[in-house]
C-alpha positions, 0 to 999 in steps of 0.5 A: 212169225218174227213178231211172235218171236219178239213178243215172247222175249219180252214176256221172258224178259219180264218175267226174268225182271219180276223174278229177280225183283222178288229175289232182289227184295229178299236179300235186301231183307236178310241184309248184308249182316244176315249173308248165311241166310240166318234170321236176325237176332232180337236184342235182349240184355241180361245183368249178372253178378260174377258168381258161379250161381249165374252159370247158367247165363254163362253156359247159354252165352257161350255154347250159343244156345240165346243165339239158338233161341233167336236172341243176341244176349249181351251180359252187364256186370253188377256188383250186387242185388240191389244195383242189378234190381235198380237196373231192371227197374229203369229198363237198362237191362231185361232181365237177371237173377239177383237173389231171393230176398232182393226181388222179394223186397222190391215187390214188397215196395210196389215195383212191378216185378215177375218171378218167372224162372230160376237159376241158383238154390242155396249158396251162401255162407258164415265165415269167420277168423278161426279164432272167431269161428271156435266161439261159434257154435250155434245161432245162440253163440251169435248174440252180442256179437257183430255180423258183416253182410251185404243188404238184400243178399239171400243168405242175410235174409236167412240168417235173420230168418233162422235167428228169428226162428231160433226166437234171437231179436237180431234187431237188438242182441246183436249188430249186422252192419250191412257193406256193399260187396262180399269182398268188403265183407270178407276184408271186414272179417280178415281185419277183425273189425267184424266177428263173422261175415255172410257171403254168396259163392265164390267168396266162400271158399275164396274167404276159406282160402285167403285163412278164414274157416266156414262156420254154416251153409245157408242150406244148413239154416234152411234146406234147398232155400231158393236164391237167384231168381229169374225177374223182369218187369211185368210190362215187359213180360206182357209186351214180349213173352216169346222173348222171355220163353226163348231165353228160358229155353236157352238156360234149359239148355244150358242146364243140361250142358252144365250138369252133363260137362263140368270140366268146360263148365268150369272153364266157362265160369272162370271167364266171368267169375275171375277166381281159381278153377278149383275154387269155382270147382268146388263151389259149383259142384260141392254140394251147397248150391245148386243150379236149376232153372226151375222157378220153383214156385213153392219155394218163393212162398216159403222165402215170402213167408220166412221174410215177413216172420224174420221182420225183414219186411212186413207185406201183406201182399199175395206173392203168388200174384208176381209168381209166373211159371208159364213162361218156364211150362211153354219154354221146357215144351218146346225144348221138349219137343226138339229132344223128346227122349233127353232124360235131363229134360225128362226129368225137369218136367217130371220136377216141375210138375211136383 
């Protein structure tokens, strides 16, 4: 009898040790950084510009949508599109939305980029001193003038494309000075060293607050033109497509917040774009910029035609080979599974289908 009891005790001890061992292994897997049992987040680096046009990044970061999707997202600031795209090309960041003109130009020169999502539509403008603005009544009035711009900026291409459409040879009938940043463009305009300047949000309203006048918005030249598209290396997407689907799902959730919570969205943008909140609100919700995560394939193709027709680039590539809409489709499906009755997400689906 005593022998049986001893054997039972030994078996219980062994079973206890096995169970403890399994539990111990689980604790070690989670690690001290995950005491609440949450899964480990995947590192994901994002390049951005200090502009209300990158609002979806800011909201997704501040409201925790990246974390919800399993991403440890870190944002890296750049001065212009060229800098940001070089960082993507070199692998320093995983993704960024640096206009439409810039990534298309890089693609035309052989860079292995894929456009897979959207962020900003329109959002650029031409500014000038009041006395100069009176002279700039239409596109023909730019003949003989000097205009400052940031090369590879979407507004730069839209302006040149509009001039070409109007039969104006922008290479010979006016002077275009390419500067490093929109801040430098504003300074050149204010000093009178150029007749006008092309900038993006929030520098349009910032220039107006500093005494300049808005001559035209880019949407008046080409209605609903694409701007900031989500861009990544095709090799990275092939290796980790699920990461980009999760990233896009976070932006879709951020879009809903941006639509429904204007005041808090302005507060969030103000953390990244260091200008007055009244300027941010005017730029973000004033009707001259639209922040939509849809990749807008048709809009990108139209922009490709514009950028070639204007003589900005010369390429016979089929740009559709460099646009991937499947990531957005999968992300939207995932979000709708989570929130099947949400009107905002259902509208995004209908728009995407159209």
